[in-house]
C-alpha positions in Angstrom: 97.1 93.4 71.4 100.3 93.1 73.4 100.4 90.8 76.4 100.1 92.4 79.8 103.4 92.1 81.8 103.1 89.4 84.5 103.8 90.4 88.1 107.3 89.4 89.4 107.1 86.3 91.5 108.1 86.8 95.1 111.6 85.9 96.1 112.5 83.2 98.6 111.4 84.3 102.1 109.3 87.2 100.7 106.3 85.1 99.9 104.0 86.0 102.8 104.8 89.8 102.7 104.4 89.8 98.9 101.0 88.2 99.3 99.9 90.7 101.9 101.0 93.5 99.7 99.1 92.0 96.8 96.0 91.7 98.9 96.3 95.4 99.9 96.6 96.4 96.3 93.6 94.3 95.2 91.4 95.9 97.9 92.6 99.4 97.2 91.8 98.9 93.5 88.6 96.7 93.6 87.2 97.0 97.1 86.9 94.3 99.7 84.4 92.4 97.4 87.2 91.9 94.9 89.4 90.2 97.4 89.7 86.5 96.4 92.4 84.0 96.6 92.6 84.1 92.8 92.8 87.8 92.6 95.6 87.9 95.1 97.4 85.1 93.3 97.2 86.9 90.0 98.4 90.1 91.6 101.4 88.5 93.2 102.2 86.2 90.3 101.8 83.0 92.2 99.4 80.0 92.2 96.0 80.1 93.9 97.1 77.2 96.1 100.0 79.1 97.5 97.7 81.8 98.8 95.4 79.2 100.4 98.3 77.5 102.1 99.6 80.8 103.5 96.4 82.0 105.0 93.8 79.2 105.2 90.9 81.6 105.2 89.9 84.9 103.7 89.3 86.4 107.2 92.8 85.5 108.2 94.3 87.1 105.1 92.3 90.3 105.8 93.4 90.4 109.4 97.1 89.8 108.6 97.0 92.4 105.7 95.4 95.0 108.0 98.2 94.4 110.6 100.8 94.7 107.9 99.3 97.9 106.6 99.1 99.5 110.0 102.7 98.5 110.9 103.9 100.1 107.6 101.9 103.3 108.1 103.2 103.9 111.6 106.8 103.4 110.4 106.4 105.5 107.3 104.4 108.4 108.9 107.0 109.1 111.6 104.0 109.4 114.0 106.3 108.2 116.7 109.8 109.8 116.6 112.6 110.1 119.1 112.9 113.9 118.7 110.2 115.1 121.1 109.8 118.2 119.0 106.4 119.5 118.0 107.8 121.0 114.7 108.5 117.4 113.6 105.2 115.9 114.7 104.0 113.5 111.9 106.4 115.2 109.5 106.5 112.3 107.1 102.6 112.0 106.9 102.2 113.7 103.5 104.9 111.5 101.9 103.4 108.3 103.5 100.0 109.2 102.1 101.5 109.8 98.7 103.9 106.7 98.6 101.4 104.3 100.4 98.1 105.4 98.9 97.1 101.8 98.3 97.8 100.9 101.9 95.7 103.8 103.1 92.9 103.1 100.8 92.9 99.5 101.9 92.4 100.6 105.5 89.7 103.0 104.7 87.9 100.4 102.6 87.9 98.0 105.6 86.7 100.8 107.9 83.7 101.5 105.6 83.0 97.8 105.1 82.9 97.3 108.9 79.8 99.5 109.0 78.1 96.8 106.8 79.8 93.8 108.2 80.0 93.5 112.0 82.5 90.6 111.8 85.1 93.2 110.7 84.5 95.7 113.5 87.0 94.1 116.0 89.8 94.3 113.5 88.9 98.0 112.7 88.6 98.8 116.4 92.1 97.4 116.9 93.3 99.5 114.0 92.1 102.7 115.7 93.3 101.6 119.1 96.9 101.1 117.7 96.9 104.4 116.0 95.5 106.3 118.9 98.0 104.7 121.3 100.9 105.8 119.0 99.4 109.3 118.9 99.1 109.5 122.7 102.6 108.4 123.2 103.9 111.0 120.8 101.9 113.8 122.3 103.3 112.9 125.7 106.8 112.7 124.2 106.4 116.3 123.0 105.4 117.4 126.4 101.6 117.4 126.3 99.3 116.0 129.0 97.3 114.0 126.4 94.0 112.6 127.8 91.7 110.4 125.7 89.8 113.3 124.3 92.9 115.2 123.0 94.3 112.0 121.6 91.1 111.2 119.7 90.9 114.8 118.3 94.5 114.8 117.1 94.3 111.4 115.5 91.0 112.3 113.9 92.7 115.4 112.3 95.6 113.2 111.0 93.2 110.6 109.7 91.1 113.1 107.9 94.3 114.7 106.2 95.4 111.3 104.9 91.9 110.5 103.7 91.6 113.8 101.8 95.1 113.4 100.3 94.6 109.9 99.0 91.3 111.2 97.5 92.3 114.5 96.0 96.1 114.5 96.0 97.5 117.9 97.1 100.1 117.0 99.8 100.7 120.7 100.2 97.2 120.9 101.8 98.3 118.1 104.3 101.4 120.1 105.0 99.3 123.2 105.7 97.0 121.3 108.0 99.9 119.8 109.9 101.5 123.2 110.4 98.3 124.5 111.8 97.8 121.5 114.1 101.4 121.9 115.4 100.7 125.5 116.2 97.7 124.5 118.2 99.5 121.8 120.0 102.3 124.2 120.8 99.9 126.8 122.3 98.1 124.0 124.2 101.4 122.8 125.7 102.3 126.4 126.7 99.0 126.7 128.5 99.4 123.4 130.2 102.9 124.3 131.4 101.6 127.7 132.8 98.8 126.0 134.6 101.1 123.3 136.1 103.6 126.0 137.2 100.8 128.2 138.8 98.9 125.3 140.5 99.4 125.0 144.2 101.5 122.0 145.2 
């Protein structure tokens, strides 16, 4: 039987990021119960001791990997853009869900595990707070008066689209969902503008 190819060792200065990426892949593949120093070391092609030195504890590794995954997701999804255009709202979301399926699966694994393990709830709560804050900023950037309820509803829709795409594939379904969401947001913005224009000053 041919030997399995060994993972490339991280280059100089890339060690910590490579280990975080390896931790994300391990959890995406094996679930949180599969996340051990040895599994991450094997995935990254480094020694077990190097993982221990970088993170010190499994909890610290999980927290850092979650922050790393969220940062990457926000950048890749274009949830926050400079255009201020509704037709570009979250336009890279389907590609992000396809290209970063492991990162998304990692986050959903932690969310589900937090239901069983209360010690993870603060980290997961922080994840949602970060995403909702980015969503609210972008909704306001495109001209919507985004209160907490609207922000939660819009992010829940985006979150569900990503979950379904990494589960079933079909980025075209995500595109269709985004198109419908943009139409609803556009209609809501029009109504808000009319209400603001007609309200007495």
